[in-house]
C-alpha positions as CSV (number, residue, x, y, z in Angstrom):
1,M,52.1,-46.8,114.7
2,D,53.3,-47.7,118.5
3,V,55.8,-45.9,120.4
4,E,55.8,-47.0,124.2
5,Q,57.9,-45.8,127.0
6,R,58.4,-46.5,131.0
7,Q,58.3,-42.7,132.7
8,R,57.6,-42.6,136.3
9,V,55.5,-39.8,137.2
10,D,53.8,-38.7,140.6
11,Q,50.5,-37.6,139.5
12,H,47.3,-36.5,141.2
13,V,44.3,-35.8,138.8
14,V,44.9,-38.2,136.1
15,A,42.0,-37.2,133.7
16,G,43.8,-33.6,133.6
17,P,47.1,-33.3,131.0
18,P,50.1,-34.1,132.8
19,P,50.4,-38.1,131.0
20,H,49.5,-36.4,128.1
21,V,52.5,-33.8,128.7
22,L,54.6,-36.7,128.9
23,A,54.1,-38.6,125.6
24,F,54.4,-36.3,123.6
25,P,57.8,-36.7,122.7
26,L,56.9,-40.1,121.4
27,A,54.3,-38.7,119.5
28,M,56.1,-36.1,118.2
29,R,58.8,-38.8,117.8
30,L,56.1,-40.4,115.6
31,M,54.2,-37.6,113.8
32,T,58.0,-36.3,112.6
33,G,58.5,-39.9,111.0
34,R,58.6,-41.1,107.7
35,G,55.3,-42.7,107.6
36,F,53.3,-40.6,108.9
37,P,50.6,-39.1,106.4
38,L,50.4,-35.0,107.4
39,P,53.3,-32.7,107.7
40,V,53.8,-31.6,111.5
41,V,54.8,-27.9,111.2
42,G,51.9,-26.5,111.7
43,L,49.6,-28.9,112.8
44,V,46.8,-27.0,115.0
45,H,45.4,-29.1,118.2
46,T,41.5,-29.1,117.5
47,W,40.3,-31.1,120.6
48,F,41.4,-33.1,123.5
49,E,39.0,-35.9,125.4
50,A,41.1,-37.6,128.8
51,C,39.7,-39.9,130.8
52,G,41.7,-41.4,134.6
53,H,40.6,-45.2,135.5
54,R,42.3,-44.1,138.3
55,A,44.6,-42.2,140.7
56,V,48.2,-43.1,140.0
57,R,51.3,-43.2,142.5
58,A,54.6,-41.6,142.1
59,E,56.4,-45.0,143.3
60,E,54.4,-46.3,140.1
61,P,56.3,-46.4,136.8
62,M,53.9,-45.8,134.1
63,Q,54.0,-47.4,130.6
64,L,52.9,-44.8,127.5
65,T,52.2,-46.0,124.2
66,V,50.9,-43.3,121.4
67,Y,49.3,-44.6,118.2
68,A,47.3,-42.7,115.2
69,K,44.2,-43.9,115.0
70,E,42.3,-42.0,112.5
71,L,42.1,-39.4,109.7
72,T,39.4,-37.5,108.8
73,A,37.9,-34.7,106.2
74,H,37.7,-31.4,108.1
75,R,36.0,-28.3,106.7
76,R,39.6,-26.6,107.0
77,G,41.6,-29.5,106.1
78,T,42.3,-32.4,107.1
79,E,42.3,-34.1,110.9
80,V,44.3,-37.3,112.5
81,T,43.3,-38.5,115.9
82,M,45.9,-39.3,118.3
83,V,45.9,-42.0,121.0
84,T,48.1,-42.0,123.9
85,E,47.4,-45.0,127.1
86,A,48.8,-45.2,130.2
87,R,49.7,-48.3,131.7
88,V,50.7,-49.8,135.2
89,G,51.8,-53.3,134.8
90,G,49.7,-54.2,132.6
91,E,46.5,-52.5,133.8
92,L,45.0,-49.1,131.8
93,V,44.9,-46.3,134.6
94,W,44.8,-43.2,132.0
95,E,43.4,-42.7,128.1
96,S,43.6,-39.5,126.2
97,R,42.3,-38.6,122.0
98,S,43.7,-35.9,120.9
99,G,42.7,-34.4,117.1
100,Y,45.4,-32.6,115.0
101,L,44.3,-30.3,111.7
102,S,46.5,-29.9,109.3
103,R,45.1,-27.3,107.3
104,H,44.9,-26.9,103.7
105,A,42.2,-26.0,100.9
106,T,38.9,-28.3,100.6
107,Q,36.7,-28.7,98.0
108,G,33.4,-28.9,101.0
109,A,32.1,-28.3,104.3
110,A,32.7,-32.1,105.3
111,G,33.0,-32.8,109.0
112,G,34.5,-30.6,111.6
113,G,31.2,-28.4,111.6
114,R,30.9,-26.4,115.1
115,E,27.8,-26.7,117.7
116,E,26.2,-23.8,118.9
117,T,27.2,-24.4,122.7
118,G,26.2,-22.1,125.9
119,A,29.7,-20.7,126.8
120,E,28.2,-17.0,126.8
121,A,26.0,-17.8,129.2
122,L,28.6,-19.0,131.7
123,P,29.6,-16.7,133.9
124,A,33.0,-14.9,134.6
125,L,35.6,-16.4,137.2
126,H,38.5,-15.1,136.4
127,E,40.6,-12.8,134.1
128,W,44.0,-13.7,133.0
129,R,46.3,-11.8,131.0
130,L,48.4,-13.9,129.1
131,P,52.3,-12.9,128.3
132,G,53.7,-12.6,124.8
133,D,56.0,-15.6,125.9
134,L,54.0,-17.9,126.4
135,G,54.2,-19.9,123.5
136,R,58.0,-20.6,123.9
137,R,57.8,-21.1,127.9
138,Y,55.0,-23.9,127.7
139,G,57.2,-25.3,124.7
140,A,60.3,-26.0,126.6
141,V,58.0,-27.8,129.6
142,S,56.2,-29.7,127.1
143,G,58.3,-30.1,124.0
144,D,56.2,-28.9,121.8
145,R,58.0,-26.2,120.0
146,N,55.2,-25.6,116.8
147,P,56.5,-22.8,114.8
148,I,52.9,-21.0,115.6
149,H,53.0,-20.4,119.2
150,L,56.8,-19.4,119.4
151,H,56.8,-15.7,117.6
152,P,54.8,-13.8,115.7
153,L,57.0,-14.1,112.6
154,T,56.8,-18.0,112.9
155,A,53.2,-18.0,113.5
156,R,53.0,-15.9,110.3
157,L,53.9,-18.7,108.0
158,F,51.0,-20.8,108.9
159,G,48.3,-17.6,108.7
160,F,48.6,-16.9,111.9
161,P,49.5,-13.2,113.0
162,R,51.1,-13.4,115.9
163,A,51.7,-16.7,118.4
164,I,48.8,-18.7,119.4
165,A,48.4,-20.3,123.5
166,H,49.0,-23.8,123.5
167,G,45.9,-25.6,123.2
168,M,47.0,-27.7,126.4
169,W,48.2,-24.6,128.3
170,T,44.4,-23.5,128.3
171,V,43.1,-26.4,129.1
172,A,45.8,-26.9,132.3
173,R,45.1,-23.8,133.4
174,C,41.1,-24.7,133.8
175,L,41.4,-27.8,135.0
176,A,43.3,-26.4,137.7
177,E,40.7,-24.1,138.6
178,A,37.6,-26.5,138.4
179,Q,40.7,-29.1,140.7
180,A,40.7,-26.2,143.3
181,A,36.9,-25.6,143.2
182,E,36.6,-29.0,143.7
183,S,38.6,-29.3,147.3
184,D,37.0,-26.9,148.7
185,G,34.2,-28.8,148.6
186,A,33.6,-32.6,148.6
187,G,37.5,-32.9,147.0
188,R,36.4,-35.6,144.1
189,R,38.8,-36.6,142.1
190,L,38.5,-35.1,138.5
191,R,37.6,-38.5,135.9
192,T,36.9,-36.8,132.7
193,V,37.7,-34.2,130.9
194,R,36.7,-32.9,126.8
195,A,37.9,-29.6,125.5
196,D,37.2,-28.1,122.2
197,F,39.3,-25.3,120.6
198,R,36.9,-23.2,119.1
199,A,39.6,-20.4,118.4
200,P,43.3,-19.6,119.1
201,V,44.3,-17.0,121.5
202,L,46.6,-14.5,119.8
203,L,49.5,-13.4,122.3
204,P,49.7,-11.7,124.5
205,A,45.9,-12.0,125.2
206,T,43.7,-10.9,128.2
207,V,41.0,-14.1,128.3
208,V,38.2,-14.7,130.7
209,H,37.3,-18.2,132.9
210,A,33.7,-18.9,132.6
211,A,32.5,-21.3,134.8
212,E,29.3,-22.5,136.4
213,P,30.2,-22.7,140.1
214,G,29.8,-26.2,141.0
215,G,28.8,-27.5,137.8
216,D,31.0,-29.3,134.9
217,A,31.0,-26.8,132.4
218,F,33.7,-24.5,131.8
219,A,35.0,-22.1,128.6
220,L,37.7,-19.1,127.9
221,R,36.6,-15.7,126.4
222,G,37.8,-13.0,125.1
223,P,37.0,-9.9,126.4
224,G,34.5,-9.1,123.4
225,G,32.8,-12.8,124.1
226,R,34.3,-14.4,121.4
227,V,34.9,-18.3,122.8
228,H,38.7,-20.2,122.5
229,L,37.4,-23.1,124.6
230,T,34.8,-24.9,126.0
231,G,34.6,-27.7,128.1
232,A,33.4,-30.2,130.2
233,V,34.5,-32.6,133.2
234,T,33.0,-35.4,135.8
235,R,33.9,-36.2,139.1
236,E,33.7,-39.3,140.5
237,A,31.0,-40.4,142.5
């Protein structure tokens, strides 16, 4: 199941989300196709990882390929792994994988377990106030108009009391801080990122961005300490 499209992109930090956003319309064409094994409406993004193999210049045409790799059992349903690859002249310059969960009743706790992390101990660096229309605003930019992100009424149809923030918005915001901190130091490019979405951010919300200054790990927490997001980056030497 491949969908390809050529686009141009001004991309300086290719480990980050921009190629993912550019390729999302292709992912939607795939996930709404008749042969896709899960219902696209209500899918929940559970994790994201990406690797930028080299920087991409604005004048380089980028070919994007999206495909579904595998289905796995999850303690809350079934998860599909979506892969995005970006190439320039046949050279693989960026790639990502994402997990999307279709929630349904299960008979056991197979897969999808949560490991303990040190996210609670990371020092708080910023407090962000997220407006109630954040999901609609990000959806207009990204094309991800999943009803769980748009309005309280549509979110409640899928078991959420209010609309929830897009996981990719939270990752992008944390990576922007990581890159800004790096630009004040050695200026090394972010090469890889891994993020796990651990609890939904109900909108509107106040969240705390936490990270070890100069370190690789980051997290997003609620005011009460609930962990919404954990992640880590690597940088070029």
